[in-house]
DRENMARLO-298605 format. One record per residue (C-alpha): residue in three letters; y, z negated, x negated. Coordinates in steps of 0.5 Angstrom, whole numbers, padded with zeros to 4 digits, always signed. Each point is the difference from the previous one (the first is absolute). Example, Ala and Ser with C-alpha at 12.3 -4.5 7.8 and 13.67 -1.06 7.14 Angstrom:
<rs>
ALA-0009-0016-0025;SER+0007+0002-0002;
</rs>
This chain:
<rs>
UNK+0063-0315+0002;UNK-0006+0005-0001;UNK+0002+0006+0004;UNK-0007+0004-0002;UNK-0004+0003+0006;UNK+0004-0004+0005;UNK+0002+0002+0007;UNK+0008+0001+0000;UNK+0005+0003+0004;UNK+0007+0003-0002;UNK+0005-0001+0005;UNK+0005+0005+0000;UNK-0001+0007-0003;UNK+0005+0004-0005;UNK+0000+0001-0007;UNK-0002-0008-0002;UNK-0005+0000+0006;UNK-0003+0006-0002;UNK+0000-0003-0008;UNK-0003-0006+0002;UNK-0006+0003+0005;UNK-0002+0004-0006;UNK+0000-0005-0005;UNK-0004-0005+0005;UNK-0005+0006+0001;UNK-0001+0001-0007;UNK-0002-0007-0001;UNK-0005+0001+0006;UNK+0003-0003+0006;UNK+0000+0003+0007;UNK+0007+0001+0002;UNK+0004+0001+0006;UNK+0007+0003+0000;UNK+0004-0002+0006;UNK+0006+0002+0002;UNK+0005+0000+0006;UNK+0002+0007-0001;UNK-0003+0006+0003;UNK-0005+0004-0005;UNK+0004+0006+0000;UNK+0005-0004-0004;UNK-0004+0000-0006;UNK-0003+0007-0001;UNK+0002+0001-0007;UNK-0003-0007-0002;UNK-0006+0001+0003;UNK-0002+0007-0003;UNK-0003-0003-0006;UNK-0002-0007+0001;UNK-0007-0001-0001;UNK-0002-0003+0007;UNK-0008-0001-0001;UNK+0002-0008-0001;UNK+0006+0001+0004;UNK+0001-0001+0007;UNK+0006+0001+0004;UNK+0004-0002+0007;UNK+0007+0003+0002;UNK+0004-0001+0006;UNK+0000-0008+0000;UNK-0004-0006-0004;UNK-0006-0002+0004;UNK-0004-0007-0001;UNK-0004+0005-0005;UNK+0005-0001-0005;UNK-0002-0008-0001;UNK-0007-0001+0003;UNK-0006+0000-0005;UNK+0005+0001-0006;UNK+0000-0004-0006;UNK+0008+0001-0001;UNK+0005+0005+0002;UNK+0005+0004-0005;UNK+0007+0000+0003;UNK+0005+0005-0001;UNK+0007-0001-0001;UNK+0002+0003+0006;UNK-0004-0004+0005;UNK+0002-0007+0002;UNK-0004-0006+0000;UNK+0002-0002+0007;UNK-0003+0006+0003;UNK-0005-0002+0005;UNK-0007+0002-0003;UNK+0003-0003-0007;UNK+0001-0006+0003;UNK-0007+0000+0004;UNK-0003+0001-0007;UNK+0004-0006-0003;UNK-0003-0004+0006;UNK-0007+0002-0002;UNK+0001-0002-0007;UNK+0000+0007-0003;UNK+0004+0000-0006;UNK+0006+0005-0001;UNK+0002+0003-0006;UNK+0006+0004-0002;UNK+0000+0006-0004;UNK+0004-0003-0005;UNK-0005-0006+0000;UNK-0006+0005+0000;UNK+0003+0004-0006;UNK+0001-0007-0004;UNK-0007-0001+0001;UNK-0002+0007-0004;UNK+0006-0001-0005;UNK-0002-0002-0008;UNK+0007+0001-0003;UNK+0006-0005+0001;UNK+0004+0001+0006;UNK+0008+0001+0000;UNK+0002+0000+0008;UNK+0007+0001+0003;UNK+0002-0002+0007;UNK+0007-0001+0003;UNK+0004+0003+0006;UNK+0004+0005-0004;UNK-0002+0003-0007;UNK-0007+0000+0000;UNK-0002+0007-0002;UNK+0006+0001-0005;UNK-0002-0007-0004;UNK-0008+0002+0000;UNK+0001+0007-0002;UNK+0005-0002-0006;UNK-0005-0006-0002;UNK-0006+0005+0000;UNK+0004+0005-0004;UNK+0002-0005-0005;UNK-0007-0002-0001;UNK-0003+0007+0000;UNK+0005+0002-0006;UNK-0002-0006-0004;UNK-0007+0003+0000;UNK-0003-0004+0005;UNK-0004+0003+0005;UNK+0003-0002+0007;UNK-0002+0001+0007;UNK+0006+0001+0005;UNK-0002-0001+0007;UNK+0000-0004+0006;UNK+0005+0001+0006;UNK+0004+0005-0005;UNK-0005+0005+0003;UNK-0007+0000-0003;UNK-0005-0005+0002;UNK-0001-0005-0005;UNK-0008+0000+0001;UNK-0001+0007-0002;UNK+0005+0000-0006;UNK-0004-0006-0003;UNK-0007+0003+0002;UNK+0002+0007-0003;UNK+0003-0003-0007;UNK-0005-0005-0002;UNK+0003+0000-0007;UNK+0007-0002+0002;UNK+0003-0006-0004;UNK+0006-0002+0005;UNK+0001+0001+0008;UNK+0007+0000+0003;UNK+0000+0000+0007;UNK+0005+0000+0006;UNK-0002-0005+0005;UNK+0003+0000+0007;UNK+0000-0006+0005;UNK-0005+0003+0004;UNK-0005+0000-0006;UNK+0002-0007-0002;UNK-0001-0003+0007;UNK-0008+0001-0001;UNK-0001-0002-0007;UNK-0004-0007-0002;UNK-0002+0001-0008;UNK+0005+0005-0002;UNK+0003-0002-0007;UNK+0005+0004-0003;UNK+0001-0002-0008;UNK+0008+0002+0001;UNK+0003+0000+0008;UNK+0007+0002+0001;UNK+0004-0001+0006;UNK+0006+0005+0000;UNK+0003-0003+0007;UNK-0001-0002+0007;UNK+0004+0002+0006;UNK-0002+0000+0007;UNK-0005+0006+0001;UNK-0006+0001+0004;UNK+0001-0006+0004;UNK-0003+0003+0006;UNK-0007+0001-0004;UNK+0000-0007-0003;UNK+0002-0003+0006;UNK+0007-0003-0003;UNK+0004-0001-0006;UNK-0004-0006-0003;UNK-0007+0003+0001;UNK+0003+0006-0004;UNK+0003-0004-0006;UNK-0007-0004+0000;UNK-0004+0007-0001;UNK+0005+0002-0005;UNK-0001-0007-0004;UNK-0008+0001+0000;UNK+0001+0004-0006;UNK+0001-0006-0004;UNK-0005-0004+0004;UNK-0006+0000-0005;UNK+0004+0000-0006;UNK-0001-0005-0006;UNK+0004-0003-0006;UNK-0003+0006-0004;UNK+0004+0005+0005;UNK+0007+0003+0001;UNK+0004+0000+0006;UNK+0007+0004+0000;UNK+0005-0001+0005;UNK+0007+0001+0002;UNK+0004-0006-0001;UNK+0006+0003+0005;UNK-0005+0000+0005;UNK+0000-0006+0005;UNK-0007+0001+0002;UNK-0003+0001-0007;UNK+0003-0006-0002;UNK-0003-0004+0006;UNK-0007+0003-0002;UNK+0001-0002-0007;UNK-0001-0007+0001;UNK-0008+0001+0002;UNK-0001+0005-0006;UNK-0005-0003-0005;UNK+0001+0006-0005;UNK+0005+0001-0006;UNK+0006+0002+0004;UNK+0005+0005-0003;UNK+0007+0002+0004;UNK+0004+0006+0000;UNK+0008-0001+0003;UNK+0006+0004+0000;UNK+0004-0006+0002;UNK-0002-0006-0004;UNK-0003-0002-0006;UNK-0007-0002+0000;UNK-0004-0004-0005;UNK-0006+0004-0001;UNK+0000+0008+0002;UNK+0006+0005+0000;UNK+0007+0000+0002;UNK+0006+0004+0001;UNK+0007-0003-0003;UNK+0006+0004-0002;UNK-0003+0007+0000;UNK-0006-0003-0005;UNK-0007-0001+0002;UNK-0002-0007-0003;UNK-0007-0003-0002;UNK-0001-0007+0002;UNK-0006-0004-0003;UNK+0000-0008+0001;UNK+0008+0001+0001;UNK+0001+0003-0006;UNK+0004+0007+0001;UNK-0001+0006-0004;UNK+0003+0007+0001;UNK-0005+0005+0002;UNK+0004+0007+0002;UNK+0007+0002+0003;UNK-0001+0001+0007;UNK+0003+0007+0000;UNK-0006+0002-0005;UNK-0004+0000+0007;UNK+0000+0007+0004;UNK-0002-0003+0006;
</rs>
């Protein structure tokens, strides 16, 4: 998608909304930031923002959010079920999530982590391992810093490690991480997603665009992850603390084993891991 010199809106301000707006402005876009919260809530974010090509509306979303716009960047905190975003969908205005937008800017391969629990820890450890191996890695996403900003500020990055939430995943369309990891799924955010099934579907989108060239890493002890695995096209690796797996890693008798096509080799003793 060509984003240069377009008319765009950013639904929802905050760190990711600001980053998206400033990046769009750098591509020559006319940008409107629209947020339902009052302007005084964003005093710090507005201080150093370049407002030459960025307009704002606070205290409520109006039809300005979508009328005459080529697309809308949707921040993770904004529900796609909001009135004006539903109006945008009816009018045929594309909604692009912040993670989707970031992926459009990315040049390095992406490792993405989602799940109800353990996302931040897992993402941080992966980034640490990659960085310590001498590869320049970006750590961003739901973990606290906008992925789009990190990508633009680190064009030399060789790897991208991102924590992604269900809110971010519900608006992806082409997002394709080379390695996608699902830690687990338990009931959460069902009010925002309007039901557990929609929440699970949002999580599953992390795998939706993967091919046989990519990797999916899932929890073999998680019922929903096992169900999702049946729809995945990429190479699946499992992890388990309860059972043996044919491909991946599992815990047995205090030892972590590596499994490859049903052949098991000892990897390391479990008590050698501090966490």
